[in-house]
N, C-alpha and C positions, 0 to 999 in steps of 0.2 A: 247540632255539633258543637263542640268546645274546643278553642283554640287558646293556648297559654304562649305569648310571645315574650321571650326573654329580651329585656332592654337593660343598658348599662350607662351611667352616668359617668362621664368621662370629662377631665379637665381641657377647657378649649385650647384647641391647637395655636390660637393666637395670642393666649395669655401668657406670661412669665411664669412657667411652669417650673417645678422646684420638689426636691426631696424632703422627706422629715429626717430628724434625727436619726432614726432607726432604718433610713435608706428605703422607706415605703413612699409611694407617690402622695404627695400633699393633695387630696380631693376635697378639702373643706376652705383651704386660704386662696385659692384661685376661682375665678369663674368656671362652671362646668355646664355641660347639657348633654342631651339625648346623644350617644355615638351615631355618627351618621350612618355606619353601615348596619346599624340595628333598626333605622328608619324604612329600609328596604324590607326588612322582616314585616315590620307592622305593615307596609304597604302591600305586601303579597297576603297576608292574614286578611285586610280589609278588601281585597279584589275578590277572594274565595267567599268572603261573608256577601258581598254584592253579587256575585254570580248565583250562589245558593239562593237567596232571596227571590233573583228573578226566574229561577228555574221553576219546573214544575212542583207544586205543592208550598212553594216559597219558605223552606226550609230557614229555621230560626239558627243563627250562628252566633255564639258569644266569644268575643275576644277578651282576653283578661292579659294585661301587660303586667310582668313581674320583674323585679328588681332586688338587688342586694346592695346594702351600701350605707354610706352615712345620711343623715337627716336631709341634707340637701338633693340626695339622690331622687327623693320624691319628684324634682322638676322632671327627671327624665320620663317617670310614668305619667304625668301630668301633659308634656307633650304628646306621648302617644294617645292619651284620653283626648285631647284636642283635634288628634288628626281621625280618631273616630272610634278607638278600642270601646268596650263597654265597661271596663272596671280596671281597677288597679290594686297590687298587692305589692306591700313593700317591706322586705325583712331587713331589720334595722336592730341592731345590738353592738354595744361596744367592743364585745369579746371578737367580732368578725374582723376588725381592723387588722389589715397586714396579710390576710387569707391569700393563698396562691390559687391556682386552678383547680388543684384536687379539692381544697377546703369549699371554694366557691361553688363549684359544680354539685358537690355534696348539699350544700345549703338550698341552691335551686333545685335539685330533685326533690328534696325532702318538702318544699313548698308546693311542687307540682302533685306530689303524692297526697299533700292535704286538701289541693283544690279537687283532686281526684276522688277525694272521699265523698265529695259533694254531689259532683256531677263527672261521669266519665271525661278524661281529656283525649281527644282524638288526635291531635297535634300540638308538638312543642317546636315553636319555631325562633329560630335565632340568623342573627347577621352574620357572615362568613367570618368575622373577626371584630374584636374592638379597635378602637382609632387609638388607644393608648397604648395596648400591651401588645397587639397584633397576634395573639397566641394561635387562634384558630383551632383550641383543641377542646374547648369548653363543651360544644355541642355534643363531642363524641363521648366526652366523660358523662355528660347528663344522661346519654342513652346506655351507658353501662350502669349508671347507679340504678336506672329504672327498668334495666334489662327490657329495652326497645330496640327495634330496629333503627338505623338512621340513614340518612341519604345528605350528603353535604353537597354546597356549592351549587345550589339550583340556579338555575338561570329562567326556567320558565316552570310554573306550578300549575297543572290542571287537575281538577278533581272529577271523578267519576264513581260516585256512590262510596263505598269504603276504599277504594281504590284512589290513589294518588299517582300522576305521572309526573315525572322529574326530568327536565332536561338539563344536562351537564355539559357545559363546553369545555374541552381541555385543551392544552397547546396543540395537539396533533390530530384532534377526532371529538366529534360530538356524540353523545349517547343520551338515550332516552332511557330511565329506570320506573320500573312500576313497583309500588310498595301499597302494603296493606295497614290502614291505620288500626291501632295506636301506632305514632311513628316522630321520631325525632328528625326535623329538617332545618338546614341552615341555606340561606340564599346570597347570593352575590349580588354586586353592586351593578350587574348587566341585567337583573331581573325588572327593572322598569323604576323610573324616576320617582321617588317618593312624594306624595301631594303635601302641599302647605296647609297647615290649619285655617279654615275660614273664619270670620268673625262668629258665625253661628256655631262653628265646631269649638271654639274658644269658649264662648258663654255655656255650650251646654256641658264643656267637660266640669264646668265647677260643682255640678249637680250628680257627677258620676260617683259613686263609689270607689273609695281609695283606702284599704285597710293596710293597717301597720301591724306586722308580726315579728316577735323576737324569736329567738333560739328555741327557748322553751315551748312556744308555740307549735313548732313544727319538729319537735322531738329530737335536736339536735343538741349535744353537750359541748358546753364551752371549749372545752380540751381538745374537740375536733378541729376547731377552726383556729384562726389568728396567727401571729407569727410563729410560735412555739409549735404549732401542728404542721406547719409547710414543709413541703417537701423540698423546695428551694430556699436559698437564702442570699440575698445581697450583702457581700462584705463592705463595699465601699463604693463610694460614688464620687465625680468630680465634674464640675462645669466644663464644658466645652471651650477650648482656648478662644480668645479672640481671633477675627478674620484678620489675616495678614495682607500686606500688598502682593500681587501677583508678580513672576518673573517675566521679564520681558527680554525676548530673542531677537536681536538684530540681527538682518540679513543682508549685511553690506557686501560679503565677498562671496554670497552664494553657499555658506555654509549653514543657513539657518535651518534648513530641512534636518542636516544630520543634527544638529543642536536641540530642536524639538525632540527628536526620535530618543535621542540620548536621555533627554530629562523624561519622558514618558517611561523608558526602559529603567530607570533610576527610581522611578516611584511604581514601579512594577504594574502600570497599566497595559504594558505590551510586553 
């Protein structure tokens, strides 16, 4: 069984994040890391691998961590390798900078197709969203590009042969969906705490293969990606204004409650 886990290199939320002059997110001038929500996808892939190895016949499962981004994005793959993934693929090309969801999903899908030419890809796994853009649409777009079924927001993943059973927890109900591989699947942060890389895993990751592919390697023309090809465009950005002192309402004559209600109403909170 072959699993491809799509991972993303995102700016550290604790760092001083900002935009480039073209209003795209600066991904090279600030510290970055593997998106926390993608760690859950790596974890679920590792659990599927461990269960397959422990089952009858000891089926071999190969996990490939796949990312798209600047040279620094290789750090996201390295973290996945340290957690236990078997190999990594990094699609890096200057033309990709500024790509939106549509272009990014195209690049990921073409990379999956290239991997599938070597060995059939049974599962493409993703986190429920990225921690920088929080779009949650890339898994569905990958499925569309690959013409595969998709199940999103899985909280419990179980495999039975070529069948995958996915539990999805909604606001008002829980459902269990059965799907046949090949399949695109995204998981939530309720699927199980992601493991920390062990010292053994960190050392082993240094010997695992990590390939770098350009757009030409996956058959994507530069005109299909980047800002010019994006369906969306950010026209302007501005820094969040500094935090101001709060307003204190004194309740000296019993009118404090009314003053509080009026304040909340003026801000349209109620």
